[in-house]
C-alpha positions as CSV (number, residue, x, y, z in Angstrom):
1,M,88.3,215.5,57.7
2,V,88.8,219.3,57.4
3,L,92.2,220.5,58.3
4,K,91.9,224.0,59.9
5,Y,95.1,225.4,58.3
6,M,93.7,224.6,54.7
7,I,90.7,226.9,55.1
8,P,92.7,230.2,54.7
9,I,94.8,228.6,52.0
10,Y,91.7,227.6,50.0
11,A,90.2,231.0,50.7
12,F,93.3,232.8,49.3
13,L,93.1,230.7,46.1
14,V,89.5,231.6,45.7
15,K,90.1,235.2,46.2
16,A,93.1,235.2,43.8
17,G,90.9,233.5,41.1
18,S,93.0,230.3,41.0
19,R,90.1,228.2,42.2
20,E,86.4,228.5,42.3
21,I,84.5,227.6,45.5
22,E,82.4,225.0,43.7
23,N,85.6,223.2,42.6
24,L,87.0,222.8,46.2
25,P,86.7,219.5,47.9
26,E,83.1,219.3,49.2
27,Q,84.0,219.3,52.9
28,Y,85.9,222.6,52.5
29,Q,83.3,224.6,50.5
30,L,81.2,225.7,53.5
31,P,84.1,226.5,55.9
32,V,85.8,228.5,53.2
33,A,82.7,230.4,52.3
34,E,82.2,231.2,56.0
35,Y,85.8,232.3,56.3
36,L,85.4,234.6,53.3
37,A,82.2,236.0,54.7
38,A,83.8,236.8,58.0
39,L,86.6,238.6,56.2
40,V,84.1,240.7,54.3
41,E,82.2,241.5,57.5
42,E,85.5,242.6,59.2
43,L,86.3,244.9,56.3
44,E,82.9,246.5,56.5
45,K,83.3,247.6,60.1
């Protein structure tokens, strides 16, 4: 089960270098990657 509020938290940890996306729980890897990609796309606008 993926808890929606954990996606930005894990994304923050990945961006800060505290975690690597490969080391996240498997069910969170894709949602966090998509969340980070959306952030990058938003910054590029």
